[in-house]
Structures are given as structure tokens and as C-alpha cells.
N, C-alpha and C positions, 0 to 999 in steps of 0.2 A: 726500232722495236718498241711497241707500245707497252708500258708498264701498267697503265690505267686506261680503261676504255669506259666511256660514259655513253650509254645507249638510251636515247629517247626518254630521258629522266624528267619526271614531273614532280613538283611539290605543290600541293594545294593545302590551304588552311580553311577550316569551316565545315559546314554540314554537307552530307551527300557527296563525298569526294569521288566515288566511283562514277557517279553521273557526271561530275565535273570533268573527269579525265575523258570520258566518251565525248562530251560537248567540245572540249578543247580540240580533240582529234577530228571533230566535224567542222572546225573552222571558228568556233566561238572565240571572241577576243577576251582579253583580261577584264576589260571594262564591262562587257556584256555579263560575264560570270559574277562580277561583283554586284552589279545592279539587279540582276534577275535571279540569282541563285545564292547571294550572300557568300560567295565563295572567293577567297583571296588566292591569287596565283603567285606563288613565291618563285617558282622556276617552271619554265614552259618548254618542254620537249627539247632538252639540250643534248646534243651529240658531240663528244669530243675524244680524241685520241691523244694521250700525253706520253711522249716518248721517254725512254730511259735516259737520264743524264742531262736533260734540258731544264732550263728555268722557264716555266710556263706561267705567264702572267695572266690573271683574270681581272679585268678592270671594268669600271662602270661608275655611274653616279650613285649617290645615296639611294637605296631602295631599288637598285637594279637586279638584285638577287644573288650578287657574287658571293656573299658570306654564306647564305642559305645553301648555295650550290656546293661550296667547298666543305661545308660541315656535313654533307651527304657522302663525301668521299671516304669517311671513316664511320659513318652512320651515327655521328653525334646528332644529327637530324635524320629521321626515317624518310626516305623517298616514298611518295604516294604510288608511283609506278615507274617502270624502267629497269634498266640493268646497270650495275657498277662492277666492272670486271677488274680484279687485281691479279696480274699474271694469268688472266684467263678465267679465274675463279670468281664466281658471283658473290659479292658481298652480301647480297639480299638473301641468300640461301645459307649463310653461315649461322651456326648456333652461337650461344654467348661465349663459349670457350674459344672457338675458332676466331670469333671477332675480337676477343681480348688479345689473341696472339698477334693479329694483324696491327692492332693499335700499339702493342708494345714493340714489335719487331720490324714491322714493314713501314708504318705511317706514324710520324710524330708531328705534333702541332706546336707552333710558336704563336703566342697570342699578343695582341696590341698592349694589353695591360700588364704584361710581364708575369703576373700570377705567381709571385714569389712568396714564400713563407716568411714573414718578417722575423720570427723568433729563431729561424735557422740560419746558420752561416751560409755563406755563398757556396762552399763545397758541399754542405749538406743539402742544399737546394738542388744542386746539380746531380747529387746521388739519388735523389728521391725516387725517380722512375725505376732505378735499379733496385732500390731498397724494397719497393712493394713487389718486385719480382723475386724477392728473396735471394738475390745475388749476394754472395758472401762479402763481408766488410772490406777485406783486402782488395778483392777484384773490383768492387764498385769504386773504391778510393782511387785506385789506379786509372780506371776509365774516366772518372770525374776530373782528376788532375790533367789527363790527356785533352779532354774537351775544353777545360779552362785555357789551357796553352793554345789550342786551335783558334780560340776567339780572342786571344791576346789579353787574358786576365791571369796569367801565371803569377802567383805570389799574393793573390787577392782572396784566396779560399777561406781565410779566418774571419773576414769582414762580414758584417751584417748588410742586408740589402739597403737599409736606409743610409749607410755610409757611402753609397755609390751614387754616381750621377745617373740620369735617366738612360744614357746610351750604354753605360755599363751594366745596368740592370737588364737591359734588353740583350746584351751579350750573355748574361747569366742565363736567361731564358732559352737562348740559342744553344749554349753549352748543354743545358739539361736535356734538350731534344737530341742533340748530337750523341750524348752519352750512351743512348740506347742503340747507336750505329743503325738508324733507320735507313731504308732505301729511299723513302719519300718524305720530304719536309713540307708540311702545310704552314704557310705563313700568312695570317690573316691581319692585314693592315699592320705588320709587325713594327714598321718605323714611323707610323703616322703621329704618334705622340711625342716624337723627338723634335727638337728645334732644327731648322734647315741645314745648319753646318754639320751637326752630329748625324743627321739623317743621311747626308751625302757620304760621310765617313763610314756609316754602317752599310751603305750600298756598295762601296769599295770593298769593304770587308767580305761582304757576301760573295762578291764576284771573285775575289781572291780565294776565298774558301772553296768556291765551286771548282776553281782551276785544279786544286789539290785533292778534293774529295770526290768530285763527279757524282754528286747526289742528284736526285730528281726533285726539284724545288717547284712547288706550286705557290705562287705569290699573289695575294690579293691586294689591290690598291685602287684608290679613286684618282690618283695622281698620274697624269699622262706622262710627264717628264720622267718620273720613277719607272713606269712601265717601259718606255722607249729605252731607257738606259740600261735596264737590267735584264730585260726579257729576250729569250731566243725567239719565242713566239708569244703572241698576245691574243686573248679572246675578249672582245669587247661586248659587254652585255647592256641591254635596255629592256626594262619592264619584264625581267625574268627570262628573256630570250638572248641567245648569242647572235649578234648581227653580223659579226666578221671575225675570222680567225686568220692570223697571218704573222709574218715577221714584222719587226718595226718598220722596215722599208716598205713592205706591201701595204700596211695600214696607212702609212703616210702618202705613198705615191699611187696607190689603187684603191682608194676608199670604196666600199661596197655600195654605199648609198649616201643620200644627202645628210643623214644623221651623222655618219662617220666623217663626212667631209667637214661638217660644222664642229665636230668634236676635236678634229686635229688641226683647224685652220690657223690657230694661233701658235703652233709648235715652233720653236727656234730650231731651225734645221741644222744650225751649226753645232748643236749639242746632240745630234742623231746621226747625221751623214758622216762617213768616214772617208779617209783617203782613197780607199778601194772604190768608192762610188764616183769620184771625180778624176781618177787618173786616166790618162790616155796611153795609147800604145807608144813606147819609147823608140826613137830613131837611134840606132847603134852602129858601132863600128869596132873592129878589133885592132890591137896595137900593131899587127904586122902590116897594116895598110898605111899608106903615106899621106902627107898633108894635102897633096893634090887631090887624091881620091876623096878625102874628107870633104874638101871644098866643093868638089863636084856633087857629092851626095847632098850636101846642104843647099846648094843652088837648086837642084832638081826637086827638092822637097820643101823648098821655101822656109827654111828654118836657119837659126843662127847658132845652134849648139848640137853636138853629138855626144851621146854617152858611150864610153869605151868599156867593153866587157871582154871576158876571156871566153874560151869555147864553151864553158859551163854556164854562161851567162851571169857569172859573178861581176858585180860592178867594181871597175877599176878607177873610174874617174869620168871627167867630162872635159870636152875641148870646146872652145869658141871659134867662130869664123874668123875673127880678128887675129887670134893667135895662130890659127891654122895658115892664114894668108902670110904671116911673118915667117912662119916655119918654112913654108914652101920657098919664099924668097931667099932665106938663109940656109936652106939645105939641112933643116932640123927634122928630127923624128916626131911622132906623136907623143912618145915617152917624154920628150923635152917639154911639151906644152901642156901635159896632163895635169888638170886640177883635181887633186885627190881629197880635198877637204870640203867639197860641195855638200849642201844640205841633203839629208835623206831621212825618211820616216818609214814606219811599218804601215801596212794597209789598214790597221785598226785605229790609227790616230784619227781623232774627231777633227772635222774640217775647221771648227772654230779655233783650234790650236795652231792652225797652219798659216794664218794671215801674217803673223809677226815673222815667221820664218821666211815666207815668200817675199815680203815687202823689203827685207834687208839683203836677200840673196842676189848675187850677180848672175847666177846660172839657175836653170829650172830645178825644181824639187824632185828628187828621185824617190820612188816607192820601192822598197826592198823587203825580201822575206827574211826570216831569222838566219839564213845562211848567207845573206848579203847577195842574193840573186835579184837582178833588176826585174821588176814586175811592170812598172809604169812611170809616167811623168806627170807632174802637176804644174800647170801655169796659173798665174793669179786670176786671169780671166775666167777660168773654169770654176774657181771657187766662188767668184762673185755670181756667176750664172747659176750655180747650185743653190745658193742662198735666195736667189730670185724664183726658185722653182723651176728653172730651166735645165731639167735633167732628165734624160731618156731612161724610163724604168728598165727597158731591155738591156741597155748598157749597164745599168746598176747590177742586175742579176748576172750578167756575163762576167762582170769583174769580181763579184762577191764570192 
């Protein structure tokens, strides 16, 4: 369900903007408008549906229009034309009081520069949005303390902002936004001022927070690795226009045009693709079958291992052809040769983390869900093939 719908939104700067809108719709380019009419195109006919509970990343190079676009979502910047619908209600038709309500209750913003008051304590900074809403002191203090705990800053409320590191200051900014309990968080280059290690920690914090709070997060970045790491979907912008919208896998595997191809060509796939993208269908057997049946299955399928599952597909272990052969000769059961400590991972594990596991493992890597049900198997060759780009996108979407 879409919480935010962006319909044919245009933002122009300069004279004769109505004429500029008409010319854009007739096919004028950004360059033509700038040269002939002295009109700058900030955002050019953007259409987006942002779903409730997703992390939606808007990315592009500097000057692509991403910050201008997002600032129109709460009318910090006024669109020149188009519609912005929040729960189906047009933001453009709201009066000042209605708009103020949306900014306080529905959409909160987290800025790159933290925007903290240096003379206020951390807890007072977090309370600020509630204070201007005239929320009583006891309630706002309780909500601020809860927000600080959410972002990992319990016990830091009495400090001043300049006593905190950059990463901690950004957490205070995030806590302040969360204190209002908004439905939508707008995060404009929120982590770009942080050094790389702290930035990655903050990305982890955001993903962890999202698991617990299920907010709708609209995240602006110019960093492709960041977008691929945290985004459920990504909108890639160029010169004010959205050139492609899709999941990280779709952006990587099915680039819409040459621009997107060039944008993603240097991406380290090991940090994007997961176990679910490279796993294959597992060959299985149940414990009530014998070693002879297991050997026959392995010969027919040209494999040297079988995963043993119960009737509900829970993984019990794995057997090898060598062990099955010995068991057959000595009249042993599959239970006697079951390897129960073989390696296993969840579908979400990045493939870059799997090489060490597969290199030291004597049996294939099992992919299991949270209930230990067997979903697939990964062999080292599939990992190498995925890194080389040898992966079928249909297969990716089938597994995902």
C-alpha cells in the first residue's frame, strides 16, 4: 500500500515557470530551457509510489535533483506543478495548519548536518519537536528517553552535543525525529558527514531500527554502496529525472539504460548479492531410506552428497557418498553416518561472507530459514560465477 504518491512533479527555478512546465511537457530538454528561457529544471516530471514500511532510497550524483525532490515531500520546497499525495490527500491543497500537522505527525526529517542546538542538552534537543507542539513536560521527557534508548544513547541525555562524536550527534538527530513517532522519516544524506566505519555502524543501526519500528524511510544518498546495502527499492536520478526504479538486484542485473550500466559497473557484487541469489535446489533424502537408496540417488544425479530432512523439510544433516558406501557394506543406517554439524546460513547472508565458510567445509553449504527448513544448497563454483556476473536474473527473482 502506497503511503506517498508522487505524480508528475516538476520543480523549476527562474522566470515564466508556467511556460516552462508547458514546454517540458512538449519535450523541451533541461538544456534547452536553460539556454532559451533562463529556466533551471530542478525536478522533471517525477512519478513514484512509496510503499508503507519500506526503505526507499533516492540516489544520484550531485545536482541530480534528489534533495530538491525530497524537500517537496513535506513542502519545504514548493513544487511548480504536480501532485504529492500522503495517504491519498494532496499536500498541495493543504492549508498552513494541515501542513503543519503533516510535518509534526506524519513526516519527520533527519538532516546531514544534525542541526542540534549547542546550548541545549541531548535530551532537550530530542524533546524540541514535542516542546513546540506544547506536549506536557512529563510526556515529552518520557518519549525523548524512549527515543534515546532506541538509538543506543541511553544515559547520554545530560550531555551537550559538543561532548558527542559525529556518529552520536547523528543518533541524537534521529532520536529527535523518532520522538514525534512519525510514519515517514526523510533522511537527507544523513550519514555522509560521518567517517566510513561510523557510517557503516549507522547503516546497521538503521536496519536494526527498521526491523523493530517498521517506519517508512526515504533515504537520500549519492553513495551507491550505501543505497544497495539499505534500500528495499532504489530510484536513480539524473538531471532532475528518475531514470530507473527497482530493487537493488534489478538495478544491478537489469539496468534500464547505458547510464545506469555505467553507474553500477564497479559495484562489488559480494556486498550486494545474498545466499538466496546463488543457492540451488537441494537434493534430499529422509532418514527412513537406506544407504543403498542414497547411493543410487547420488549416482543418478551425479552428486556426492545428500541432505537429510524430515517430513516437514527440517534439516537433520548431510551424508557423503563415501560414508554411504561404507554404511551399505557394513549394514549401517543413514543415522549412523549423518553429519549434523555441517555449515548452514540464512538466505540473507551476503555472498562475500560465504567464501571462508565454503573453503573450509567438507560438505556443501546449506541455506535454511529461521525454522531450520532447508531452502537450498551453495557450492563454491556458484559463488565464483556470481562474482563474475554469471547469474541468471530470473533465477534470482525465483529464489528471492
